N, C-alpha and C positions, 0 to 999 in steps of 0.2 A: 504494500499500499505506499512507502515510503517512496518509492521509485516510483510510483504511479505519478504521485503528489509532486515530485520533484520536476518532472516530466511536462507535468500543466503548470508549474508557477514558472517555470522558463519562459512561456505564453507570455505573463504578466510582464516582461521585462523586454522582449520582442513587440509587445503592445505600445510600449511606451519610445519607440524608435521614431523622430518626427518625421525625416523622411520616409520613402517609399516602406511600407510593411514589407517582411522577410515569410509573406505567407507560406511559402516550399517550406521553408525550414519549421513555421507553425504547423504542419500539415504533418511531417513525420514526429511531429515531439507527440502529437495525438495519437498517428498510429501505434507509435512505439507504446504508448499508454493501453491503448485498446488491444495489443497484442499480450500486455504481459497479464493483463485482467482478462482475457480470455484463456492464458495457458495455465494461470495459477488457480484458476476458479473454484475448483474443488479446494485448495490450501485457504486461499482468501474466506472461503464460507465453513470449512474446521474450524480454522480460531476463534468463532463466535460461539459463545454459551450453546447449547442446545435447545433451551429455553427462546434466545433470543434470534433462533437461526431461519426462523420464517419469517421475518422484519430485516434479517440480511437479504434473507434471498431477495424480497422486493426492491431492495434498496439498490444489490445487484443488478436486478433487473432494470433498474431506471438510470443505472451510470452508463450500462450499454447503449439500450437502446429505447432511451426514454427520453420526454417531450425535451428536455435540455441534457441530456446525455453525451455520451461520446462521439458518438455519428454523426447526431446532430449538428456536433460542433465542429467536425470535419464540413459537414455543408457551409456550416457558414465562415470557415475557412475559405471554401472554393469559390464562393459569394465576393470574397474578399470586403466584407463589411466589418470593419474594426471595431460598431458600437454590439453588432451579434455578438462579432465573440468573445468581446468583454462579458457582456452577460450571460452565454454559454459558459465562459469559461468557469466562471465566478460560480452557479451553479452545478458544475462539476465539481467542482473542490469543496462546494458544501456537502455533497452526496457524500463524498468521500472521507470526510469530516465525521460524519453521523456513522459512516460504516467503521472506522476507527475507534468512535464511543465504544461502539458493541461490541469489542474484541477484547479476550483476554481479563475477567474479573481479577480482581487482587493484586497484593503484591508478593512478587517472588523470590523478595530476600528479606534479611529481618534487619532492620534500624538498629545501629552502635548503640549501646545500652544509655550512652549519655544523653541521647535522641529521644528517649521512649517517652518524656514527660509531653512531648511537643504536639501540635495539632499534624494529623496528618491523612493525605486523601489517597486511600487505596484503589485507584481506578483510577478512570478519568471525570471532567464534569465538566457544564457548560456554565459561564457568566456572561450573562446579557448588561451591560451599562448603555444608557439612557446619556445621552450626550445633548446641553441646549449651549445655542452661542452667548458668549457672555456679551456683545454687545447689542442685540436685539435684532442682525442680519437673521439667515435663512441658511441652511445647506438647500445645495442642488436636490432639485427633485428625480424623485426616480423615476425611471423608463412607465412615459403617459401621466405622470404625476404631479401634485404642485409642489413648490420649494415648502422646504418643511424645519420648523422650527424647532423641533429635535429630531435628532439618528440616534438611532442603536448602532452597535457593533456588540457580534458573540463571541466569543474569547471560548477557545475548546483547551481545558486546564490538564494537565499530564502528571497523575502523579504516580505514574507508575516509574517513571522516569524520576523526577523531582517530587518526593511525597512530600517534604518538609514545607518546602518555595509553595508547593503548588497550597498545602492542606492549610499554613498560617494564612496565604491568600485568599481562600476560601471561608474560611473564620471571620474574617477582615469582611467579607462581603456580608456573611450574614448577619453580623453585628452591625451593620447598616455605616461603617467607618468610612467606608468614599461618597455617602450620599453627602452631596455639596462641594465634592474637591472640585478645586482650581485645578485645569490643567495648563501647561505650558509646552508651545512649538517651539522644536531647531531646524535643521536642517537634515539632520539626522536622528530625532525622535519626537515621541509625545510623551512626555513627564506629569506623572501625578506630582501637588504638592507632599513636602515633607512631609506633613502630618504630624508633627510633634505638640502639637495642643491636643492631637483626639487620636494617637496611636495607644492602641493597647491588644500590637500585635507583639510577635517572640522574635528573637535578635536571632535569626535564622542563619546556620552558617552557610556560606558559599557553597553550590550543592554542583553539582556537574555529573554527570554520569557519560562516563566516554564510552562513543560508539564501539559494540562488538564487548563492550564489557559486562558483567553479572551487575552490577551494585553502581550508586553513586559514590563519587571522591568526594569529599568534602574540607572545606578551607586551602583546597590546591585549586589553581588555576592548570590550565593545560597548556603544551608546550603543541602548541598548532604547527610549528616553524619544524619540529621533529613528528609530524604524521599525527600527531593524538586531535580527535574529531569529537565532537560531542553526538550524544545522541539527540541533542534538541538544539538543533545548530540556530544562531542569532544573525546569521548570512541567510535572511527569510524576510520581505517583506511583512508585516504585522507581527514577526516575533514577540512576544511577551515576556521580559525579566524583571527583577527584582532592580533596584539600586544599588551600589554598593551602602555599606554602611559608615558613616561619618567619621567613623571612632577608628575602621579598619576596613581592609579589602579580604580582609578573610572570612567576614561575614558579609549577609545583606542586610539592605536598615529591614525596618519591622513592616514599613507602612510603603514606600515610594518605588511604585513599579512605572513600568515603561512601553511606550507599542516600538519599537526601533522599523526606523523608513530605509532599508536596506536599500541599496541602490546600487548595482553590479557595474557602474560606469567610476563610483569612488572607491574601488573594493582592490586589494591587496592582489599577489600572486593567487590562481586557483582562485578567482572569483570570489574570495573569502572576505570579511568584514575585518578590517584591525583589531576589533576589540573582539573576534571567536575566539571561543574557550576562558573570556574573563567574569564572564558573569553569569549568574542560575538564571536562566530560561525557563518557562515551565509552562509557555503555551503558545496558541497562536491566534490570531484576529481568523474568525470563518465567515460570517458574514459581516457588511457592512466594511469590507476594507477601503472601498472606495474614501467612504467618513474619514479615515486616518490625515491625508493631504489637505481636506477640509479646514481640520481642526485649527484655530490659531489658539495665542496664550490671550487666556482672561474665559476661555469656552470652560463650561461648568459638567462636572459629571452630576448629572440631576439624580439620578438612582443607578445600582448595582444590585444584581440581584442575580443569586444561587439558583438555577431553575433548571439544573441535570444534576444528580452527582452526592446531593445533601446524603443520602444514604450510606456514601463511599468514607465520610469525614468522620474521623475519631476524635474526637477531643480529651485531652487530658484528664485525669481525676485533678479539679482545681484546689483541691486538698495537699 
């Protein structure tokens, strides 16, 4: 599923090329995703728990042949209509995210003893953020709609690879800590405020799971130049990570998170961000990624809700 996702996310970058769009390359990316999805159908469905298999089969069929599936996306690319390609691509990525949410419940490793008292997420969850313009302006309309005073962003948070970071974020969300939080926009990121006056989160250690490894590393950055890569890369547009602690970089902030606005044109060798392997990435924006580029400093998170995954959130004994 990650390989399929990577192949499609490359098209997001290709669509931003201002000159003539490389539709041939886009077509190749979709055909690659289709081949993998078709060849690996049995293993994709086998990774979904039995009680969710029927829903997974429906989502899989939608991904292949649905109204906004990969076959339909191919047709949009052949028509060379960038707007239709963008809409179809977003829909396919959303379906992929839904399939990933169904896969493999529970953690496959034990947390270190010193972190047993921390909130943790034992699987995946979905958070919905409602964003409001701070200056009274509007977000651009959805296809065929009216300009919007508020817009929604959905974030899939991954407790498999970052259980402590995702768990702390989910706890803050259900505690309504982000309701009313101010946002700040830079060229590379959209950041929440630091929450010093309202944070009741934990000072979570830097948590990064290396690709191919069984469990996360704690308080340790990866040596990307030496070939160490994270399971949850920062080098994806809409990656969600915690800022570093103001005390030291071995810990994440207990409250402040950011959306990373990855741009391959400003990346290093291999297309990786210069900050890859240095932050606790714990999820990705799925629905509403187009909103990120419209957020300006002074905009506000009107509300944040954990709409899926609360049953996987394990809270510590407060005593």
